MARNUTI-123619 format. One record per residue (C-alpha): y, z, x. Coordinates in steps of 0.05 Angstrom, whole numbers, plus 5000, padded with zeros to 4 digits. Example, Ala and Ser with C-alpha at 12.3 -4.5 7.8 and 13.67 -1.06 7.14 Angstrom:
REM residues 2
491051565246
497951435273
This chain:
REM residues 220
500050005000
504950185056
503349535090
504749135027
511449485017
513349345089
511548605080
515648565016
521548885051
520848405109
520647815061
526948035025
530748125090
528647435113
530647135046
537647425056
538047075124
535146425096
539846445037
545846525082
543545905121
543045505056
550145325034
550045614964
556745624930
559145864862
565545514841
564445814772
567046464800
573946164807
574346214731
576446854697
570847364689
570647264614
566846604627
560746944657
557047594670
553647824734
546047864729
539848084768
533547664759
527248044743
522748074804
516047714795
509948144809
505347584831
509446944839
505846284852
508345564855
505445134800
509544524818
514944374869
519543764870
519843594944
524042954936
529243334896
529143914946
530243435003
536143104969
539343794960
538543955034
533344505025
528544645083
522344185087
516044475054
520045065028
514645174976
509745385031
514145965053
514646675027
522246605030
522445994984
517746304934
521546964932
528246634921
526146114869
521946614829
527747104824
524247624867
529747634919
537247684912
542547294947
547447714987
553147254964
554646954917
551047404867
547547084807
550947004740
549746774669
554746344631
558346524567
559245954517
559445774443
555545274401
551545134338
545245544325
540945494262
546045024231
551945504241
557445534293
556646154336
562746324379
559046824423
552746524452
551046494526
545246414575
539846844544
534446694595
537946274648
541146554711
545346134758
543746314830
548645824860
550945104871
548844604924
552543974945
548043384961
549042855014
553442434968
558143004952
555443144882
555243874862
549044164827
547444824794
541045174815
538645594756
532746054742
530245974672
525546524647
527147044700
528647604651
533947834602
541447734611
547348044576
546947464527
539547534508
541047874441
534748304444
530247774474
526147874537
529047274575
522047044595
518646374586
511346174573
508345704625
507045134576
514344994560
516145054634
511144524653
513244084594
520544124615
518743964687
514843344667
519643094614
525943174657
522742794714
520442244666
527542184640
530442164710
525841604734
527041234668
534341214686
536841714633
542042254650
538342914652
537743584687
531843614734
526544134753
526144374824
519944814813
515345134763
512945824782
508146314749
510347044755
503947434743
505747654673
500147434626
501846894574
509446934580
510746974655
513646354687
520146114716
523145414715
528245234769
533144764735
538044314773
543944024735
550643704752
555444294755
561143974716
557543474672
552643904633
553344064558
553044804575
559144754620
562844374566
561044874512
563745434555
570645204533
569145294459
570046054450
577046004479
578945344449
577345574378
581346214387
587045814418
587146174484
591245634519
591745954587
584246064591
583045354568
587545114624
583545504675
577145174652
580244474651
582744554722
575744774744
572544174710
576843664747
576444004816
C-alpha cells in the first residue's frame, strides 16, 4: 500500500512537470468570473485508455505516444491537476426540454486548458464525465462508457466526412462500474455553440458591459 501511494505521488509530481512543459492556456479567464466556475475533476480509481487519437494529439503538439505514459493517463482521466491554469466549467444559457433556461452550464464537462496548433488555431481540451461541477444541478457528472465511445466514433466520422465538429482526443474508463468513463473533447475555442451560448445570460438581462467583455474575447 505504501509503495502504491508513493508511486501515485510520483506520478502526480511528474504530471505537474509535464503539464508545465505543454503550453496549456486559458484565455477564458480573461473574462469576468461570472462566466465560469473553478472546478476539480474527480480522480479515477483505475483509469485505462479505451481509445486514443494519435493523429489529433500530434496536430496539437502533444508528446508522441502519450497514451503509453502514466502522466498522459493521469492528466486526461482527471486524476491529476494542472498547477496553472486550474480547470473550470463554463456558465451559459440555452433551451432545455423546450424551454429557455437562463442558468445552465457545464454539468459534466471541465475545461483543463487550451492548446494552439501548428496553424495558430486555438482549441479547448475538455474532460467530459470527470465528476460533478457547480452546474450539475444534483447530477453526478459521470458518463457511461457507451455514449463516450459513440461520441468518439461519430465525431471522427463527421471530421473525416468534412463536417464541422468537435473531436475526441481519448476515451478512458475510470474503474467505476457501468457509469465510469471520461471523454476528452477537443473543440475550437471561439467557434463552438457552448462559447456562443455563454453570452445569452447577460444578453437577455441587458448587461451591456459584460456582453462587451465577451465580444472582445470572441474576436481576439
